[in-house]
N, C-alpha and C positions, 0 to 999 in steps of 0.2 A: 379793758379800760383800766388804766392805772391813774388814780386821782390823788392829788396832794390835798390833804385836809387842812385848809388854811383858815384858822380862826381869826378872822380879820376884825372883830369888834374892837373898838378903841382906836382905830386909825383916824383920830381927830386931827392930828398934825400930818397932813398928807404930803409926802415928798416923792413925787412920781418917779424920779430916776432911781431911788432906792427900791421902790416897789417893782420897777422893771427889772432890776437886778435879781430880785426874788424869782420872777417868772422865768428869766433866762436860766437860772440855776435849776429850777424845776425841770425844764426841758433837758438840761444836761444830766440830771439824775435818771431820767427816763419816764417822767410823768407825761401822760397824754391829756390830762384834764386837771382842772383846779376846782375844788369845792370850797365855796366861801359862805361864811355865816351871814345871816341877815335877820336881825331881830326887830321888835317893835321900835326900839331906839333908833336903829338905822333908818327905818321908814320915816322918822321924824327929822333926824339931824344929819343923815349921811347919804342922801340920795345921789348927790354929785360924786361923792367918794366912791360909791359902788359902781357908778358909770365909768369912772377913771380906771378902777380895778379891772373891769371887764374889757375895756379897750386895750389896756396894756397886756392883759393875758392873751387876748385874741391875736395881738400883734406878734406874739411869740408862737402862735399856732396851737395854743391850749384851748380845749373845750371848756366852757364855763358852766359849772353846776352851782346851784344855790342850796344852802342848808337853812330852811326857814326855822329860826331859833326861838324857842320858848312858846310863842303863840298861845296865850292863855294858860301858860304853864304846862301845856300838853305835849311838848316835845323838848328834847335836849338841844345842845348846841351852845355856842357862846353868845352872850356872857351868862354867868350864873346870877340870875336876877329874877325877881317876881315879875309877873305880867303887868305892863302898863295899862292894858285894856281892863284887866280885872280890878286894878286900883281905882279906876273910874266907874266900874260897874260891879261893885262888891256883891250885889244881889245874886250874881251868877257864880260866885266863888264857892268852892268846896274845899274843906280842910283835907290835906293829904299828909298823914302821919309821917314824921321824919323828913318831910320835904316842904316845898312851898305850896300855897293854894293852887288849885287847878280849876279850870272852867267847866261848867256843866255842859256836856256834849249834846244834850237834848235841847238846850236853849236855842230857840230860833235866832235870837239876837246875836249870840256868839257865832253861830254857823254863818250868818250873813256877813258878819264882820270878817271872819276868816276867809270867806270867799272873796270879799272885796280886797283884802290884804294881798292874797295870792294873785288876784287878777291884775293888780297894779304891777307886781313883780314880773309876771309873765309878759304883760303888754309893753312895759317900759324898758325892759332890758333884754339883751341878746343872749338868752340862756339856752344851753343844750339839754339841761335836765335838772332834776330835783333830787336831793337826798333827804328823806324824812328820818331824822335822828332820834332814836330811842323814844317811842311813845311813853309818856309818863302818867302815873296814876291809873294804870289800866284796870285795877281792881277796886278803885275807890267808888263806893256806893253813893249815888246821888239820891236825895229826897226832894229835889226840886219839883215843883208842880208839873213841869213838862215831862220829867222823868216818870213820875207817878202816873200821869195820863198815858204814857206809852207802855209801861211795864206793870202797872198795878201798885198796890200799897207797899209791897215788900220786894223791891228790886233785889236781885242777887248779883254776886260777882260775875256770873256767866252772862247775865243781862248787860252788865257794864262792858264785858269783853266784846259781846256782839255789837253793842252800841259804838264802841271805838272802831271796830272793823268797818262798820257801816259809815262812820264819820270819815275815816281815811279814804274809803271808796268814793264818797261824795266829793271831798275836796280834791282828790286826784282826778276824778272825772271832770271837774270844773276846770282844772288846769289844762287838761288835755283837750277840752273843748275849745280853748283859746289857742293852744299850740299843739296840735296832734302829734308832732314828731319829738316831743320831749322824751328823754330817756330817764325814767324814774327809778330810784332805789329806795328801799326801806330796810332799816336794820333795827333789831330789838335787843333785849338783854337776856342773858342766860337765865336770870332770875324770874323772867316773865313766865306765867303759866303756859304750858304747851297747848292748852285749849285755845288760848289767844294767839300764840305765834303761828300755829298751824293754819288758823283761819285768816290771819292778816297777811300771811304769805300768798294767799290765793286772790288778794284784791286785784281786780282788773286794772291793767295799765301800769302795774309795778313790774318792771323788767328784771331787777336784781333784788334778792332778799338774803339777809344774813345777820351777822352779829359783830360786835366789837369785842376787844379784849387786849390784854397786854402780854409781855414776855419777861417781865422782871419784877423784882420787889420794888416797892415805891415808898415814898415818904413826902410829907407836905413841907417839912422844914428840916430840923436837925434831929428829929426823933429816929429811933431805930427803924430801918426799912421793914415793911410788912406786906403781905399779899393783899393789896387794896382791891384788886379785881381779878377775876378768873383769867386763866391763860386762853389766848385766842384759839389755840389748837384744840382745846377741850370742847368747843362748840362746832367743830367742823363736821362731825358725823351728823349732828342735829341739823346743821345747815343743809347738807346734801340730801338728807331725808325729806325735809320740809320743802326744799326747792323741787325735788323730783316729784313729790306728790302734787305740788302746785303748778308744775310746768314753768318754773322760773329759773333764771340764771343765778349763780352764787355770788355772794358779796362777803368781804371781810375788811374790817377796819383795824389797823394797828395803832393802839393808843400808847405811843412811846413817850409818855409824859410822867411828871412827878418823880423823876429818877435822880437819886443821889449818884455820885460818881462810882460808888461801890457796886451799883447795879448794872453798870454799862457792860461789863463782860458777860453777865447773864443774858442781857438783852441781845447782844451780838450773837451768842451761841444759839439761843432759842429762835431768834428771827431767821438766822441762816438755816436752821433745821426745818423751819416752817416753809421757807421758800424752796427748799429741796423737795419737799413732799406734798405741798398743797398748791393748788392752782385755781384760786377763785377767778371767776369770769370778770369780776370788778374788784380789784384790790385797791384799798385806800390806805394811805399812810400819813400820819400827822406830819406836817411840814413845820419844823422848829416848834415842836410841841411845848406847851406852857409848863413852867415851873420845874424845868430840869436844872440841876446844879451846874452842869457844863453843856449848854445848848450846842456849842460847836462840836464837842466830842460826840454827842449823840447823832448829830447830823452827819458827821464824817463816817460813822459806822453805817448809818442808813444808806447814805449815798454809795458807799463801797459795795454793799450787799445788793442794792438795786442794780447797779451797773454789772455786777457779776451774774445775777440770775434773771433779770427782767429785760435784758436787751434782746 
């Protein structure tokens, strides 16, 4: 499977013929699926928008995957924003140093809300699968009463890792109970403890497991480019090992974002080398990734390499 990572948050002004052009271009690139973000904001204000996206994508023969984004701050995906649910239920909020607050995973109320949220997504839309994007706050220790009741007075980081693995298993089982044929993917970060990643790779019902990463120096605006994130090829050995041990297929996400023009040659060289030597079972590539200095130039390189190596 080759999926276009399509961060669709913010499509408040919906122009269907322009969106249809995007999907036609994805097919021309060689994508077989499109992965679209869906946050708490979309659940409130973009229900019809998401339905339009799915209909237009399927019209072009693309499988539709959903990226459930943020959800109590416990996953990544677009947009970069605090959880709406947590702002209404601050009693279940945990501080996450250097990041936004995250929800207590042991709280029954959060679990039921998350199940309801995903139930609506699976029941109301014609989806072929889910991509669980970067679990967040995996080591944040909760002292919520329900956490203490489960793990004792002094929960450890490993308790939190085990709890997150169990939570993902629970929510994934719930989705599959509604639609058993969903093809589900989960990817983590290289910085996550291997204790956590090795266990979460084993979650029942996850078909593909892996990591994201980039191929070039990055910058947010006009500052000097720097290595914002690890290279994708640096996690391939770990991906293969964890997938082999868990009996899962491999996944990799190319984050070709935040690139100044000076980084495009590096991106082209490293992405081409990756495609020559690595064969993920599910490869996902950002489609017109955000905050590139020249989005068309990045897309031109991506499309050229995809046509060369992924046909």
